[in-house]
C-alpha positions as CSV (number, residue, x, y, z in Angstrom):
1,M,-55.4,25.3,53.4
2,V,-52.5,27.6,54.1
3,G,-50.7,28.4,51.2
4,F,-53.2,26.6,49.0
5,S,-52.7,28.4,44.8
6,A,-55.7,26.5,42.4
7,A,-54.0,27.7,40.0
8,N,-50.4,25.2,40.0
9,G,-52.7,22.1,42.5
10,L,-50.0,22.8,45.5
11,L,-50.1,23.2,48.3
12,T,-47.2,25.5,49.4
13,N,-44.5,23.6,50.9
14,T,-45.8,20.1,51.5
15,G,-45.8,18.3,48.7
16,L,-49.6,17.6,48.6
17,T,-51.3,17.3,45.1
18,A,-54.9,19.3,45.0
19,G,-57.7,15.9,44.0
20,V,-54.8,13.8,44.4
21,T,-53.7,14.0,48.1
22,A,-55.8,17.0,48.9
23,I,-58.6,18.5,48.8
24,D,-59.4,21.6,47.1
25,L,-63.1,23.2,48.9
26,S,-62.2,26.3,47.0
27,T,-65.2,25.5,45.0
28,L,-67.0,24.9,47.8
29,D,-65.8,28.1,51.1
30,D,-63.1,30.4,48.9
31,D,-62.4,30.7,52.7
32,A,-63.0,27.5,54.5
33,D,-62.2,28.1,58.1
34,I,-63.6,24.8,59.3
35,A,-65.0,22.0,56.9
36,S,-66.2,18.2,57.5
37,Y,-66.4,15.0,54.8
38,T,-70.7,14.0,54.5
39,G,-70.3,11.3,52.1
40,A,-70.4,7.5,51.8
41,R,-68.1,5.5,54.4
42,T,-69.4,2.3,53.2
43,G,-70.6,-0.1,50.4
44,L,-67.3,0.1,48.1
45,T,-64.9,-2.8,46.9
46,S,-61.4,-0.7,48.7
47,F,-60.9,1.8,50.8
48,S,-58.9,3.7,48.1
49,D,-62.2,3.9,45.8
50,Y,-63.5,6.4,48.3
51,R,-60.6,8.4,46.5
52,S,-62.7,10.1,44.2
53,L,-65.5,11.1,47.0
54,I,-63.0,12.5,49.3
55,N,-61.3,14.8,46.7
56,N,-65.2,15.5,45.6
57,P,-66.1,19.4,47.5
58,A,-70.4,17.7,46.6
59,N,-69.5,15.7,49.8
60,W,-68.3,18.1,52.5
61,I,-69.5,20.7,54.6
62,A,-67.9,23.5,55.3
63,Q,-68.3,27.3,56.9
64,D,-66.0,30.9,57.4
65,G,-67.1,32.3,60.5
66,T,-66.6,34.3,63.6
67,G,-65.4,33.1,66.7
68,D,-65.2,29.4,67.8
69,Q,-66.6,27.5,65.5
70,S,-66.5,24.2,65.8
71,V,-69.1,24.8,68.7
72,D,-71.3,27.7,67.3
73,G,-74.3,25.8,66.5
74,N,-73.7,26.2,62.7
75,Q,-72.4,22.9,61.3
76,P,-69.8,21.2,61.2
77,D,-69.1,21.2,64.7
78,V,-67.8,18.6,66.9
79,P,-67.9,16.3,67.7
80,F,-67.1,15.2,63.4
81,S,-68.2,11.6,62.9
82,A,-66.0,8.8,64.1
83,T,-67.9,6.1,61.6
84,A,-65.5,4.2,60.4
85,F,-64.9,3.7,56.3
86,T,-65.5,-0.3,55.3
87,A,-64.6,-2.3,52.4
88,D,-66.3,-5.1,51.5
89,G,-63.4,-6.5,48.9
90,G,-65.1,-6.6,46.5
91,G,-68.4,-9.1,47.9
92,G,-71.6,-7.5,45.2
93,V,-70.6,-3.4,44.5
94,A,-71.2,-3.0,40.8
95,A,-68.3,-0.8,38.6
96,P,-69.3,2.4,37.1
97,T,-71.4,1.2,33.5
98,V,-70.3,3.4,30.4
99,N,-72.3,4.5,27.9
100,L,-71.2,6.1,24.2
101,A,-72.7,9.2,22.7
102,V,-71.6,10.9,19.8
103,S,-71.8,15.3,18.9
104,A,-73.6,14.7,15.9
105,A,-75.2,11.4,13.8
106,T,-74.2,12.6,10.3
107,G,-71.2,13.9,8.5
108,T,-69.7,14.7,4.7
109,E,-66.8,14.4,2.9
110,A,-67.1,18.0,1.7
111,D,-67.0,19.1,4.9
112,R,-65.0,16.5,6.7
113,S,-66.5,16.4,9.6
114,V,-65.0,15.7,12.8
115,I,-67.6,14.4,14.9
116,T,-66.5,14.0,19.1
117,V,-67.7,10.1,20.6
118,T,-67.2,10.1,23.8
119,A,-67.7,7.3,26.8
120,T,-70.2,8.2,29.9
121,A,-69.2,6.4,33.1
122,S,-72.7,6.5,35.9
123,S,-70.2,7.9,38.3
124,A,-66.8,8.7,38.7
125,V,-64.2,6.1,38.0
126,T,-61.0,5.2,40.4
127,G,-58.0,4.8,38.5
128,D,-57.7,5.7,34.9
129,Q,-59.4,3.6,32.9
130,T,-59.9,1.9,28.8
131,I,-62.8,1.3,27.1
132,A,-62.0,-0.3,23.3
133,L,-63.9,1.8,20.2
134,G,-64.6,0.1,16.5
135,V,-65.6,1.5,14.1
136,S,-67.8,-0.9,10.9
137,G,-70.4,-0.7,8.6
138,T,-71.5,-1.9,5.1
139,N,-69.1,-0.3,2.7
140,I,-67.2,1.1,5.6
141,T,-63.5,0.9,4.9
142,A,-60.1,2.2,6.8
143,T,-60.0,5.7,3.9
144,D,-63.6,6.5,4.9
145,F,-62.6,7.7,8.2
146,S,-59.9,8.0,11.0
147,L,-59.9,8.0,15.0
148,S,-57.9,10.0,16.8
149,S,-57.4,6.7,19.4
150,A,-59.3,3.5,19.1
151,T,-59.1,3.6,22.8
152,I,-60.9,5.8,24.7
153,T,-59.3,7.0,28.2
154,I,-61.3,8.0,31.8
155,P,-59.0,9.5,33.6
156,N,-59.0,8.9,37.4
157,G,-62.1,10.5,39.4
158,Q,-63.3,11.8,35.9
159,A,-66.8,10.0,34.3
160,S,-66.0,10.8,30.9
161,G,-63.3,11.1,28.2
162,S,-63.2,11.4,24.7
163,V,-62.4,10.6,21.5
164,T,-62.8,12.5,17.3
165,F,-64.1,10.5,14.5
166,T,-63.4,12.3,10.9
167,V,-64.6,11.9,8.0
168,A,-62.8,11.5,5.3
169,D,-63.0,13.0,1.6
170,D,-61.8,10.5,-0.9
171,A,-62.5,10.6,-4.5
172,L,-64.3,7.0,-5.0
173,V,-68.9,7.6,-5.5
174,E,-70.2,5.6,-2.7
175,G,-73.5,6.9,-2.2
176,S,-74.1,7.5,1.5
177,E,-72.4,4.8,4.3
178,T,-73.7,4.4,7.8
179,A,-70.7,3.8,10.4
180,V,-71.2,2.1,13.3
181,L,-69.2,2.8,16.5
182,T,-69.3,0.1,19.4
183,L,-67.5,0.0,22.2
184,S,-65.7,-2.9,23.6
185,N,-63.3,-4.7,26.1
186,P,-63.6,-2.1,29.1
187,S,-60.7,-2.1,31.5
188,T,-61.4,-3.9,34.7
189,G,-62.8,-0.6,36.6
190,I,-65.4,-0.6,34.4
191,A,-68.2,-2.3,32.7
192,L,-70.6,-1.9,29.4
193,G,-74.1,0.0,29.3
194,N,-77.0,-0.2,27.8
195,V,-75.6,2.3,25.2
196,T,-72.8,1.1,23.7
197,T,-73.1,1.6,19.3
198,Q,-74.1,4.5,17.3
199,N,-73.9,5.4,14.4
200,V,-72.8,8.3,12.0
201,E,-74.5,8.5,8.7
202,I,-71.4,9.7,5.9
203,T,-72.2,11.8,3.0
204,D,-70.4,11.3,-0.4
205,N,-69.4,14.5,-2.6
206,D,-68.6,12.7,-5.8
207,N,-70.7,12.1,-8.8
208,A,-70.3,9.6,-11.6
209,S,-69.7,11.5,-14.7
210,G,-65.7,9.7,-15.4
211,I,-65.7,8.1,-12.0
212,L,-65.9,4.3,-11.1
213,R,-68.1,3.2,-8.9
214,K,-67.6,1.8,-6.2
215,V,-69.4,-1.6,-5.3
216,G,-67.6,-3.9,-3.2
217,S,-67.9,-4.6,0.6
218,A,-65.8,-5.1,3.9
219,T,-64.6,-8.4,5.6
220,G,-65.1,-8.9,9.4
221,T,-61.8,-7.1,9.8
222,G,-62.6,-3.7,8.1
223,A,-61.0,-5.3,4.5
224,E,-62.3,-3.8,1.3
225,I,-63.3,-6.4,-1.4
226,P,-63.0,-3.8,-4.7
227,A,-65.2,-4.5,-6.8
228,F,-66.5,-2.0,-9.7
229,D,-70.1,-1.0,-11.6
230,P,-69.3,-2.3,-14.7
231,G,-72.2,-0.6,-16.5
232,T,-69.8,2.6,-15.4
233,I,-67.1,0.6,-17.3
234,A,-69.0,0.5,-20.4
235,S,-70.3,3.1,-20.8
236,L,-66.3,4.6,-20.8
237,S,-65.8,2.2,-23.4
238,S,-68.5,3.1,-25.2
239,R,-67.2,6.8,-25.2
240,A,-63.5,5.5,-26.3
241,R,-64.5,4.1,-29.0
242,R,-66.9,7.3,-30.2
243,S,-63.5,8.9,-29.9
244,K,-61.7,6.6,-31.9
245,S,-64.1,6.6,-34.3
246,T,-64.2,10.1,-34.6
247,A,-60.5,10.8,-35.0
248,S,-60.3,8.2,-37.6
249,A,-62.8,9.5,-39.6
250,T,-61.1,12.9,-39.0
251,L,-57.8,11.7,-40.7
252,A,-59.3,10.3,-42.9
253,A,-60.9,13.1,-44.6
């Protein structure tokens, strides 16, 4: 650990990178002289799957004392464990399961609400893992919202990843709408959990005065089928006729 700098994540003059090819124990003991791995050595599919466990300081014990700390009676002492790491080659080790959460269940057009959408794995993943995020719902179309990305990425060694769902402020009178966010198509290192959908209720900020009310729906692909309230159109036509009659009477006078 000599020459380690947590600021840049490098071991000086070694080419090693903390969290990838070297373990940073500064959060366990900032001046550790001796350390020993205590985490799992069996039960994973491949040897590379152990990387996130080995790079987790919680799976180590360390001490910083005086004298020969390897035989002072305080763990860790020699001999260190000689138990070999084993991998079963895919014989039944379950991949981390991923569940969906949102930072808020409601949003408004007026505020153009920005909601954080998070996919959380049951344990740290090995290798970057991805999962698709879809948006559906009655009367929900692509003009009602924007996503920072339709794919959520959980980075190697981490247990979660996020994108943002932003409510759009359109000019249509729609009333309250509910967007349904759904996870699908997980990459090979993860699996869908029990909670794969979340609802976000969107509050409209438009009123019916002088504006056509949208009463259409969306197709299975999310394309909008436009339709407008006949009552609203009739009301507008009636006001137009009255305006025309008033203008004619004024000219005749």
